[in-house]
C-alpha positions in Angstrom: -97.1 -40.8 -4.1 -98.6 -39.1 -1.5 -96.5 -39.9 1.6 -98.0 -37.8 4.6 -101.1 -40.2 4.0 -98.8 -43.5 3.9 -96.1 -42.4 6.9 -96.0 -41.0 9.8 -93.9 -37.9 10.8 -90.5 -36.6 9.0 -88.8 -39.4 9.7 -91.4 -41.9 7.8 -91.6 -39.5 5.1 -88.0 -39.4 4.6 -87.3 -43.0 4.9 -90.0 -43.7 2.5 -88.4 -41.5 -0.3 -84.9 -42.6 0.5 -86.0 -46.1 0.2 -87.6 -45.5 -2.9 -84.7 -43.0 -4.8 -81.4 -43.6 -3.1 -80.0 -46.7 -5.0 -78.7 -49.3 -3.1 -75.0 -49.5 -1.5 -74.3 -45.1 -3.2 -71.3 -44.2 -2.0 -72.4 -40.7 0.5 -71.0 -38.7 -1.6 -72.0 -39.4 -4.5 -74.1 -37.0 -6.9 -77.0 -39.5 -7.0 -77.3 -39.5 -3.1 -80.1 -37.3 -1.8 -80.3 -34.8 2.0 -84.2 -35.0 2.4 -85.5 -32.6 4.7 -88.9 -33.5 6.0 -90.5 -32.2 8.9 -94.4 -32.1 7.7 -96.0 -31.2 11.3 -93.3 -28.5 12.1 -94.7 -25.5 12.5 -97.8 -26.5 14.3 -99.2 -27.1 17.5 -98.8 -31.0 17.2 -96.7 -32.2 20.4 -93.1 -33.4 19.5 -93.1 -31.2 16.1 -90.4 -28.8 16.9 -87.9 -30.9 14.6 -87.1 -30.9 11.2 -85.7 -34.6 10.5 -82.4 -34.6 7.9 -81.8 -38.0 5.9 -79.6 -39.7 3.8 -77.1 -42.6 3.2 -74.2 -41.2 5.6 -70.7 -40.7 5.2 -69.9 -41.5 8.9 -70.4 -44.6 8.5 -67.2 -45.7 6.7 -66.4 -47.8 5.2 -70.0 -49.4 5.1 -71.9 -46.1 5.0 -75.6 -46.8 5.3 -78.8 -44.7 6.2 -79.3 -42.8 8.9 -81.3 -39.7 10.1 -80.7 -36.7 12.9 -83.0 -34.1 13.5 -82.6 -30.3 14.1 -84.3 -27.8 16.4 -84.5 -24.2 15.8 -86.6 -22.4 13.5 -85.8 -23.6 10.2 -88.4 -26.0 10.2 -91.1 -24.2 10.9 -90.0 -21.2 8.5 -90.2 -24.3 5.6 -93.5 -24.8 6.3 -94.5 -21.2 6.6 -93.0 -20.9 3.1 -95.6 -23.9 2.0 -92.8 -26.9 2.0 -93.2 -30.1 4.1 -89.7 -30.6 3.1 -87.2 -31.0 0.7 -84.9 -32.8 -1.4 -80.9 -31.9 -2.7 -79.8 -33.7 -5.1 -76.9 -33.7 -7.8 -73.8 -31.5 -7.5 -73.3 -28.2 -8.4 -70.1 -26.8 -10.8 -69.7 -24.4 -7.9 -70.4 -23.6 -4.8 -74.6 -22.5 -4.4 -76.8 -21.6 -1.7 -80.3 -22.5 -1.6 -82.9 -19.4 -0.8 -86.5 -20.1 -0.6 -88.8 -17.3 0.0 -92.4 -18.7 0.2 -92.9 -20.0 -3.7 -89.7 -18.5 -4.9 -86.9 -21.2 -4.6 -83.6 -20.1 -6.3 -80.4 -21.7 -6.2 -77.4 -18.9 -5.8 -73.7 -18.0 -6.1 -72.4 -19.1 -3.0 -68.4 -18.5 -4.0 -68.0 -15.5 -1.0 -69.1 -18.2 1.8 -67.0 -20.6 0.6 -64.0 -21.5 3.4 -66.3 -19.3 6.2 -67.4 -21.0 9.5 -70.7 -21.9 9.9 -71.6 -18.7 12.1 -69.9 -16.2 9.6 -71.7 -18.2 6.5 -74.5 -17.3 8.7 -74.1 -13.6 9.4 -73.7 -13.0 5.9 -76.8 -14.2 4.8 -78.6 -13.0 7.2 -76.6 -9.4 6.4 -77.9 -10.4 2.7 -81.4 -11.4 3.2 -82.3 -9.3 6.7 -82.8 -10.3 10.2 -85.2 -13.4 10.6 -83.8 -15.0 7.9 -83.4 -18.7 9.0 -80.0 -20.3 7.8 -78.8 -24.2 7.8 -75.2 -24.4 6.0 -72.3 -25.9 6.6 -68.7 -25.3 7.0 -65.3 -26.2 5.9 -65.7 -29.7 7.2 -69.0 -30.3 5.0 -66.7 -28.4 2.2 -63.9 -30.8 2.2 -66.3 -34.0 2.5 -65.2 -34.5 6.2 -66.8 -38.0 6.8 -68.0 -36.2 10.4 -69.1 -33.0 9.5 -72.6 -31.5 10.6 -75.1 -29.2 9.3 -75.4 -26.0 11.6 -78.7 -23.3 11.7 -78.6 -20.2 14.7 -75.7 -20.8 16.9 -77.2 -24.0 19.1 -78.6 -26.0 16.1 -76.7 -28.8 14.6 -78.0 -32.2 12.7 -75.1 -34.0 12.9 -75.7 -38.0 13.8 -74.1 -39.7 10.5 -72.3 -36.5 9.1 -75.3 -36.0 6.9 -74.6 -32.3 4.6 -75.8 -31.1 1.5 
């Protein structure tokens, strides 16, 4: 299905994907849940296009988790678009801590055991050292690693997606 032609912006596209692909009543920590990040106009000159949306079934709404969305500013959404992607969907569960590395058309799942337990600032610092200045990183810290229901996703020193506690 060509979502961009039928739904408006990142929120509309992400909602359509969630409606179609996430089972009703799913536990937010289930590997079947999806973290959908979308921003087809992010990185363009379109009005209000400086943000990327995060959607999925949120653990914060306990005991009845529900679909929610959050958004984040910063440069991650634009860099994702510049790499050729309108969005990404993270699903499933890794056997060990991993991070997703994207460089243009190359996408790799890499070992992140050395980052586990670090706060979001230290995680970003180490990944920038490994991948170079200008790298745009989103990450979780110990709260997300320990499945705290109010954990957030961070980018840089000033941006976070926290509504609904959506985290990868």
